[in-house]
N, C-alpha and C positions, 0 to 999 in steps of 0.2 A: 671464804676464798682466801688462800695464803697468797704471798707475794709472787711465787711463781706461776700460780694460776692467773693472777691479775695480769702479769706481764704477757702471758700467751693469749689474753683475750683479744688482742689485735691480731686480726687476721694475716696482715703482712709480716709481722714478727713470727707468728706460728708457721706461716708458709716457709720462711727462711730457715727455721729450726728444722721443719720437715725435710726440706731438701738437703741440708747439712748432715742430718740423721742418715737419711737414705745413701749418702755418699760414703758413709763410713767403712763399709766392707771392702772398698778398693784396696785397702792396706793390707788385705789378706793375700791378694794377688801379687805375682812379680811386678815391679822389681822388689817392693818391701818384703814380700813373702811371709808375712806374719800369719801362718796358717792357723794358729791357735786363735786368733782374733775373730776369725769367722764364727767362731761359736758363741760370741757375745756381741758381735757387730751390730746385730739387728735389734738388741735390747732397747737402746734410746728410741729408735723409730716405733717400736711397738708399744712402749710406755707412753709415748705422745699420741698415738692413734687411740689406744683405749680410753685416754683421758678426754677424748673429744666430746664437746656438749651435744652433737647431733651426729646421726648416721651420715647426713650429708657431708658435714665437716670431717669425719672420718675417711670418707671417700676422697676429699680434697688432699688430706694428709698423706693418704696412700698414693695419690696421683703425683703430688709434689716430691715425695720421698722417692718414687720411681724415676722421676725427672733427675733427682741429684744422683741416684744410682747409676743410670745410663750415662749421664755426662761424665761421672768420675771414671767409669770403666773403659769409656771412649774418649777420654780427654786428649789422647794423642791425635785425634782427628781434626782438632781445632785449626791448626796451621793449613790443613788441605781443605776443608769444607766451611771454615769460618762460621758464620752465624747460622748456617744450616745445620750445623751440628746441634744447636740448641733447639731447632725446630724438630729434628728427629728425636732428641731426648724427650722433648714435651709430648710428642705423639705417642712414643713407645711407653713413656711414664704413666700414660692413662691406663695401662694394662693393669697397674697396681691400685686402682681406684676400688675394684671390687674386693681385692685382698683388704684394704684398709676397713672397708664395711665389715668384712668377716672378724677382723681383729676387735672392733668395737661390739660386734654382736656376741662374741664368746667371752671376752675379757673385760668388758666395760663394767664400770660399777665394782660391786663385790660379787665376782662369779661363784657359782656353786661348784662343788667338785665335779658333778656331771659336766658342766660347761667347760671345766678345765681339761677333763679327759677327752672330751670332744675336740677342744682347740688344739690338743697335741696331735691330732690326726688331720683335722679339717685345715688348720693354717699351712702346715707343709704341703698338703694336697693343692691348696689355692695357689701356693707359690710355685708348685711344679706346673701348674696350668699357664701361669704367666710365662715361665721358662720355655714352655712347649710352643706357645703361640709366637713369642718373639724369636724362636729358633728357626722359623720359617725362612728360607732365604731371601725372599722379597722384602722381609723386615729387618734384615742385617745379619742374620745367622745367629748361632749359639755362642757368641763371644761374651765371656764373664758369667757363666753360669756358676752359681755359688758353689757348688761341688767341686769345680775345677780348681778352687783355692787349695784343695788337699792333694795336689799333684806329687808332693815329695814326703808324704806320710804313708809309711809302709802298710799299717792296718787299713787305712781308708783305701789304698790301691787294691788291696785284697777285696774289699767290699766292692770296688768298681767292676771287679771280674764277675761278681754276682749280679748286680743290677745297674751297672754302668754309672755314669756321673750323675744320673737321676736319683738313684738311691742315695748317693752322697749329699746332694742338694736337700732331699727329704730330711736326712738326719740332722743336718746342720741347722735347718730351720726349727726342728723338733727342740733341739737343745736350747736354741734361742728362746723359744715360747716358754720353756720350762724355767730358765733362768728369769725371764721377765716376770713370771708369776712369782718366783720366789722373793724377789726384791721389791715387789709392789703390793701383793695380796698375802699379808700375814696370816690371814685365816685359811689360806688355801695352800700352805707349804707341803703338807703332808702329799696331796695328790701330785703336785709337782715334783716331789722327790721320788714318789712313785713312778711318775713318768720317766724320769731320768734313769732310774734303775731298770725299768722295763726296756728302754731304748738300749742301755748297755748291755743287757742280757741278749737282747735280739742280735745286736751287731756282734757281740762276742761268739754267739753260736754260728752266725753266718761266717764269720772269720775262720773259725775251726773247721766248719763243714766245707767250705770252698775248696776245691782242688787246686793244687799248685802246678804250675806248667812243668812239663817233662822235657828238660832240655837234652837233646840227643846230637848236638853237633854245634858247630861255629863255622861262620864265613867272614871273609875279610872284605869289608866295604870301605872304599875311599870316597871322602866328601871333598870337593873342591870348591873353595871359597875365595873369590878373587878380591873382594872388598868393593868399596865404592869407586867406580870407574865410570867416567862419562864417555859415551859412544859405543855403539855395538861392536865396531871393528876392534877398538882398543880392548873392551871387555873380553872379546873372544881370544885376542892374542894372549891376554893374561891367563886365561882359563887353559889354553893350550900350553903355555910355558909351565903352568903348575901341573897339569897332568903329565907332562914328560918326566917329572921328578919321580913318578910313580913306577917306573920301569924297574924290573927286577924285584918289587916288593910283594909279588905273589898275590895280587889282590883278585877278588872274584867278580867284582862290579865296581864301576866308577859312576859317581852321581854329581851332576852339576845342578845348580840352583835354577829357580824360576827365572824365565826371560834370559837364560844364558846365551841363547842363539836369537839374534834379531832378524833372521832371514829364513824364509822357507828353504829347506834344504833341496827341494826339487828345483827351485830357482837358482840355487847357488851350489851346483855339484862340487865346486871347489871346496867349499866348506865341509861338505859331507865326506870328500875325499881325505881332507886333513883329520877329521874325527876319526874316520876309519884307520888312518896311519897310526893315530894315538891308540886305537884298540889293539892294533898289531904290535906295536911296541910294548904295550904294558900287559898283553894277554888277557884283557878283560873287556867286556862290552862297557859301553859308555852311554848312560842315560842323560840325555840333554834336555831342555825345555825350550820350544821354540815359540816365539811370540812374534807373529807376522802374519800377513795376509797370505792366505793359501792358494797355491796355483791350480789346484784341482776343483776348487769351489769358491764361491763368493764370501768375502767376510775374513776378519781377523780372528784367529784362534790361539789359545795358548794350550800347548800340546807337549806331552812327554813322549820323547821319541827315542827308541833305542838304536844304537849304532854299533855294528860289530865290524870284524876285520874286513869284511867285504862291502861295508856301507850299511845304510838303514836296513834293519832286518824286517821292517813291515810292521813291528809292534808299534802302536800308536795310541795314547789316550788323549782325547780332547777334553779339557776341563769343563765340568757340568755345571758346577754352582759358582756363579760369578759375583764379584764383590759389588754391591749396590753403589753407585756413584763412582767407584774407582774403576771399574770395568764396563759398567753399562749405567744408564739413567733410567730408572723405573718411570713408566708413563712419561716419556721424554717430551711429549707434546704439552704436558702440563708442568714438568718439573724441570725442564731443559734449562730454565734460568740459572740452575745450580752451577752450570759451567762458567757463568760470568762472575760468581762470587767466590769460587774456590777452584780446585784442581779435579773437578768431576771430569769423567771420560767424555771426550769429544766425539767419539764413535763408539757405538755398542760392539763389544766382542760377541762372538758367536759361541753358543753352548754345545758341547757334546751330548751324546745320547745314551751312553752306556759306560759303565765302568769296565776296566780291563785288567786282567791278571798276565803278566808278561813272564815268558821263559827266558832266562838269561844264563850265561855260562855256567856249566856244572850241575845243570838240572835245577837251578834255584829258580823258585817262582815268587814274583815280587808284585805288590799292588801299589800303583802310584796313585798319588793324588797331588793337587796343585794348590799352593797357598792356603787360604782359610778354610779349604775343605777338610783340614785335619781337625777343624772345631766341630765337625758334623759327626757324632758317634755312629750314625747309621752307615755312613760310608765305610768306615773302617770293618764294621761288623759284616757287611756284605762281602768286602774283599776277602776277609777270613773264611767266611762260608764257601766263597769260591775257590778257596785253596791256596791263597797267598800265604807264603812262610814268613816273608818280611814285608812290613808296611813301609812306604816311601812318602815323603812330602817334599816337594820342591817349592821353595818359597823365597820371597824377596820383600824385606821391610826397609828398603833403601830410603824411602820417604819419612821413615820415622826413627831415624838413627838415634837420636838423642833422647827418645821417650822411653816408656815402660813396655811398648808394644813388642820389640824383638824377644824380650825375655818371656813375657806373657804368651807368645806365639809358640816358642820352643817348648814350654811347659806342657801344653796341651798333648804333645806325643807321648809323654809318660802315661797320661790317662788312656789314650788310644791303645797303647801297648798293654796296659793292665787289663782293659776291657776284654781285650781280644785274645790274650795270651800269646801274642806275636810281638817280636822285636820291632821298633820302629826307628827309622832314620830321618831326621829332619835337616834337610840340605838347603842352605840359603846362599844367596849371592854375597850378602853383607853382614851376615850374623843375625841373630845367635843360631849357629848349627849345633845339633845335638843328637844323641843316640840313646835309646833306652831298650832294656831288655824285656823279655815277655812278662815279668811281674811289674813293669813300670820303673824298674831300678835304672839309675843312670849307668851308662857304660862309657868309659873314658871321659875326656873333659870336653867341656864346651868350646866352640870357637867363638870368640865374642865379636862384638861390632867393630873392633879395631884389628881385626886379623884378616890376613890376606895369605893364605897358605892351604895345604892339604893336610888331612888326617886320615889315617887308616883305623878303623874300628874292628875289633874281633866281636862280631855280632852273633849272639847265642840263637840257635834255631830250637823251636819248641814244637811239641805235638800236642794233641788234646783239644777239646771244646770247652770254653768257659761257659757258665750258666747265662752270661749275659749274651754270648753268641747265640747259644741254643734258644733261650727264651725272649730275647730282645728287651723292649722297653717296658717290662712288666710292672716297674713302679709307677709309670705313668698311667698304665691301664688301671692300676688299683686306685690311684688318686682320682681318676675319673670316675670309678665306682663310688668313691667316698662322697664326691661332690654330687653325684646323681642322687644317692641317698638323702644328702643334705636337702637338695631341692624338693624331693618328695616329702620330706618331713616338714620343711617350712611351708610347702604349698597346702598340706593337710592343716597345718597350724593356722594359716591365714583363712582356710575355709571354715574353721571352727570359729574364729573370731568374728567372721562376717555373718554367721547364721544368727538369725533374730532370736533373742531369748524367749522362752515360753511365757505368757502372761501369767502373773500371779494368780493362785487360786481364789475363787471368791468364797467368803465364809458363808456357810448355810443361814438361812434366816431363822430366827428364834421367836418363840411365843412369849407371851407375858409371863408365863411360868418358867422362862429360861430353859425350855426344851426346845429341840429342833422342830421346825415347822414340817407338817406332812401334807404336801400338796394333795388335794383331793379328799382330805378328810375334814 
């Protein structure tokens, strides 16, 4: 046992190393945005887990690494949820315990070429299952999916149009597994290199084959970002003043950020009239976001509301996927204490029931989303299927201005655009606001967290259907088949091991003349 192995004998030291190793991928995301680091960020974690002395210890290493990963990618929640952030990270980190077991199962000791070949498929499939489960809204949603670290890499965005962010996550983990084998198992370098070559060949073929969006026009969409302003009335006044500056700029649509209006427009017709006056002045509909108690039904909703020259047009989208603890407290009777240790929601928001595609001026069809709904690939996919020509996300990250959250949130729009082949506008109250074209390319410049201004973007319109929109989450389905086959194989192997061995044959009796006895003779 060398010095490093002796140092890791301590469960506490090993646990700390696992948590730190699991946290490394955070540097691949904004704000650092070291996209290339994602392809090796898992290697220290994998090397630690494969060296675990027992399968149980490997599962612990997986769990603690998952805790480190979740805490790192959600570190900006600490000022709001305090110690509850650690509780959530520990609970969700447990999803990586089976993945840790798989790492040791296929890469522990000196793996055979067959084990390495299987690991290049099984381990990415296991990672995808972790991402799938934690992507459920009730568990916090798909923030920090590993594939989303590739939001600024053109070849990766092209692959996203084929299999979504899921395909990118699968490929990133595959490369990490191959690199881990290359640096730790000298005898298995040939199958590891073969795996890298096969991955490169498959991704290159998909990159060449995937269709490119067919751009056939442009629209002018204005984003209004007021900045950090306390008070609903003061914020509205600033948004109103900024919108007036758009007069004469020939815009097709004006978008305000999340919670841009703090009153129900039916209760405040004066505000509705002021927004309608802005629509007449600028010659464009205004998409606002109302965060208020509705007058026509009980409860508080966050709603995208379209206002035209004559007032609200009737087009309205109520946010469907709410932020756990930020907009509602799951199992409030059990977890309501979270409101006493952080800034959890004092009253639950109400959910909408269906997505909406709105018709705005000049025949443009847009698909609105609110806040972290832009993290859910299926929502933008469904909007594209329903005929949306431009995707919109109204957001506000004012509680996290000094963190990496605003840039991480803005980067997600690049993936949604590339997946669907539809341009996406990410409009916020306080930054970062951004626009991306149908291939995920950046359009114009970002509005940072220090900006209080408007920006008009020439947004490309594209036709066609991407493979991801047509076929959906097929990488997830393929991963499920891989893991189902693994379970069947492991089950059959366990049955063979449990089956009692046949008794050894009894040698025949011999006579004194050393010839077999013949009973009955």
